[in-house]
C-alpha positions in Angstrom: 43.2 3.9 -41.9 43.9 1.6 -39.1 43.0 2.9 -35.6 46.1 1.2 -34.2 49.6 0.9 -35.6 52.2 -1.6 -34.4 55.9 -1.6 -35.2 58.9 -3.5 -33.8 62.5 -2.4 -34.0 65.5 -3.8 -32.0 63.2 -5.5 -29.5 61.0 -2.4 -28.9 57.4 -2.5 -30.0 55.7 0.9 -30.6 52.0 1.1 -30.3 50.4 4.2 -31.9 46.8 5.2 -31.3 46.0 6.4 -34.8 42.9 8.5 -35.2 44.6 11.9 -35.1 41.6 13.8 -36.6 39.6 13.0 -33.5 42.5 13.1 -31.0 42.9 9.3 -31.1 39.8 8.1 -29.3 39.1 4.4 -28.6 36.3 2.3 -30.0 34.9 -1.0 -28.8 37.1 -2.7 -31.5 40.4 -0.8 -30.6 39.8 -1.5 -26.8 39.5 -5.2 -27.6 42.5 -5.2 -30.0 44.7 -3.5 -27.5 43.7 -5.8 -24.7 44.4 -8.9 -26.8 47.7 -7.6 -28.1 49.0 -6.9 -24.5 47.8 -10.3 -23.3 49.7 -11.8 -26.2 53.0 -10.2 -25.2 53.5 -13.0 -22.7 54.2 -15.3 -25.6 56.5 -12.8 -27.4 59.1 -12.1 -24.8 62.0 -13.2 -27.1 60.9 -10.9 -29.9 59.6 -7.9 -27.8 61.5 -6.7 -24.8 59.9 -3.3 -24.2 56.9 -1.3 -25.4 56.3 2.3 -26.2 52.7 3.6 -26.4 52.0 6.9 -28.1 49.4 8.8 -30.1 49.4 10.0 -33.7 49.5 13.8 -34.3 49.6 16.2 -31.5 47.5 14.2 -28.9 47.8 11.0 -27.0 44.2 9.8 -26.5 40.9 11.5 -25.8 39.4 8.5 -24.2 36.3 6.6 -25.5 34.8 7.9 -28.7 31.7 9.9 -27.8 29.6 8.6 -30.7 31.0 5.1 -31.0 31.2 4.2 -27.3 29.5 6.7 -25.0 26.3 6.9 -27.0 25.8 3.2 -27.5 26.4 2.6 -23.8 23.3 4.6 -22.9 21.2 1.9 -24.6 22.9 -1.2 -23.1 21.5 -3.5 -20.6 23.1 -3.7 -17.1 24.8 -7.0 -18.2 26.1 -5.3 -21.3 27.5 -2.4 -19.4 29.3 -4.7 -17.0 30.7 -6.7 -20.0 32.1 -3.4 -21.3 33.6 -2.2 -18.0 35.2 -5.6 -17.4 36.7 -5.5 -20.9 38.2 -2.1 -20.4 39.6 -3.1 -17.0 41.1 -6.2 -18.6 43.2 -3.9 -20.8 44.8 -2.5 -17.7 45.3 -6.0 -16.3 46.9 -7.0 -19.5 49.3 -4.1 -19.5 50.3 -4.8 -15.8 50.6 -8.5 -16.4 52.8 -8.5 -19.6 56.5 -9.1 -18.8 57.7 -6.2 -20.9 58.1 -2.7 -19.3 55.8 -0.1 -21.0 56.7 3.5 -21.6 54.1 6.1 -22.5 55.1 9.1 -24.8 52.4 11.7 -24.3 51.6 14.9 -26.1 48.4 17.0 -25.9 45.2 15.5 -24.7 45.5 12.5 -22.5 42.0 11.9 -21.1 39.7 9.3 -19.7 40.7 5.9 -20.9 43.8 7.5 -22.5 44.8 8.7 -19.1 44.4 5.2 -17.8 46.5 3.7 -20.5 49.2 6.2 -19.6 48.8 5.4 -15.9 48.9 1.6 -16.5 52.3 2.1 -18.2 55.4 1.7 -16.1 56.6 5.2 -16.7 55.7 8.2 -18.7 57.5 11.0 -20.7 55.4 14.0 -21.9 55.6 17.4 -23.6 54.8 20.7 -21.9 51.5 20.7 -23.8 50.3 17.4 -22.2 46.9 17.8 -20.5 45.9 14.7 -18.4 42.3 14.4 -17.2 40.5 11.5 -15.4 37.3 13.1 -16.6 34.8 10.4 -15.8 32.9 12.7 -13.5 32.3 15.1 -16.4 30.0 12.5 -18.0 28.2 11.6 -14.8 30.4 8.6 -13.9 32.5 7.8 -10.9 36.2 8.1 -10.8 36.4 4.4 -10.2 37.2 3.3 -13.7 39.8 0.8 -15.0 41.6 0.8 -11.7 42.0 4.6 -11.3 41.1 4.6 -7.6 43.8 2.0 -6.9 46.6 3.1 -9.3 46.4 6.9 -9.3 46.9 7.4 -5.5 49.9 5.2 -5.6 51.5 7.3 -8.2 50.7 10.9 -7.1 49.2 10.5 -3.6 45.8 10.1 -2.2 44.7 13.7 -1.9 46.0 14.7 -5.3 44.3 11.7 -6.9 41.1 12.6 -5.1 41.2 16.1 -6.5 41.6 14.9 -10.0 39.0 12.2 -9.7 36.3 14.4 -8.1 36.9 17.5 -10.2 37.8 15.8 -13.5 40.1 18.8 -14.2 43.2 18.8 -16.3 46.5 18.0 -14.6 49.0 20.2 -16.3 52.3 18.9 -17.5 54.1 20.8 -14.8 51.9 19.4 -12.1 52.3 15.9 -13.6 56.1 16.3 -13.4 56.2 17.7 -9.9 53.7 15.1 -8.6 55.7 12.2 -10.1 53.2 11.2 -12.8 55.7 12.1 -15.5 59.3 11.2 -15.4 60.4 14.0 -17.7 59.0 16.8 -20.0 60.5 17.0 -23.4 59.9 19.0 -26.6 57.1 17.6 -28.9 59.6 16.7 -31.6 61.7 14.7 -29.0 59.4 12.9 -26.7 58.7 9.8 -28.8 62.4 9.4 -29.8 63.4 9.7 -26.1 60.9 7.1 -25.0 62.0 4.7 -27.7 65.7 5.3 -26.8 64.9 4.5 -23.2 63.0 1.4 -24.3 66.0 0.3 -26.3 68.2 0.5 -23.2 65.7 -1.7 -21.4 65.5 -4.1 -24.4 69.3 -4.5 -24.3 69.2 -5.5 -20.6 68.3 -8.7 -18.9 64.7 -9.2 -20.0 63.9 -12.0 -17.5 65.2 -9.8 -14.7 63.1 -6.9 -16.0 60.1 -9.1 -16.1 60.7 -10.1 -12.5 61.1 -6.5 -11.4 57.8 -5.6 -13.1 56.0 -8.5 -11.5 57.3 -7.7 -8.0 56.5 -4.0 -8.4 52.9 -5.0 -9.1 52.6 -7.8 -6.5 54.2 -6.1 -3.6 51.5 -3.4 -3.4 49.4 -6.0 -1.6 52.1 -7.2 0.8 53.4 -6.0 4.1 57.2 -5.2 4.3 58.2 -8.6 5.8 56.2 -10.5 3.1 57.7 -8.3 0.4 61.3 -9.0 1.7 60.5 -12.7 1.7 59.0 -12.5 -1.8 62.0 -10.6 -3.1 64.4 -13.2 -1.7 62.7 -15.9 -3.8 62.5 -13.6 -6.8 66.2 -12.7 -6.7 67.3 -16.3 -6.1 65.4 -17.2 -9.3 67.1 -14.4 -11.1 70.5 -15.7 -10.0 69.7 -19.0 -11.8 69.6 -17.3 -15.2 72.4 -17.4 -17.7 72.2 -13.6 -18.0 73.4 -13.4 -14.4 76.4 -15.6 -15.2 77.1 -13.6 -18.4 77.2 -10.4 -16.3 79.7 -11.9 -13.9 82.0 -13.2 -16.6 81.8 -9.9 -18.5 82.7 -8.0 -15.3 85.7 -10.3 -14.8 86.8 -9.8 -18.4 86.1 -6.1 -18.1 83.7 -6.2 -21.1 80.0 -5.2 -21.5 77.6 -8.1 -20.9 75.5 -9.2 -23.8 72.2 -10.3 -22.3 70.1 -12.8 -24.1 67.0 -13.1 -22.0 67.6 -16.6 -20.6 
């Protein structure tokens, strides 16, 4: 059985973490495969317009496999450990750098690296049973993993992020919704379908413009307001040069719905 499943329908790629008997943990191989797949999306923007990430069964992802990752890490050299942590961080970089918006559909356990995959997505839908934990402290590690100390405070706020990273406790689905981590809570039998339907809406839109929005959302974290305004002026001027912008104008004049083609 493959640990990762990939499917594409109507411009939407669905990535399924597929080890349901163990709550979909990651291995060295699946980390690397995910990283390479997300980096490769830069060359597949005509085929894939949006991505949904989910887990098989009743859980999203329990993090790194205790026996296949955690155990072997205790015997690695310092250089080997750094190679691993740089590789896992590169997965988050790949998710943030790909032009396609990413939606996470989350049920059950969403822990460790699984929580980071959810956090690295552009937005998240979950079930009331979702339990999200940045549990690195529980295994004697810092909360500084895969960009958690940078990303999590920006999503839920500094003090809430500090609580989760220091205590390693579960964030309930209700907390995640009220804190802005989750966009919406849905029944277990509806969460994936809803995420895919929203991804289809994105896929039908102007993909170059969406890619620009994603890029600017990422880059403007490191800018002051004036620099961000200047950067957005350049970004929007570039967007106005696309054929999709002209299609939208002519469709408006003709009182029809624009058919965006991603160019």
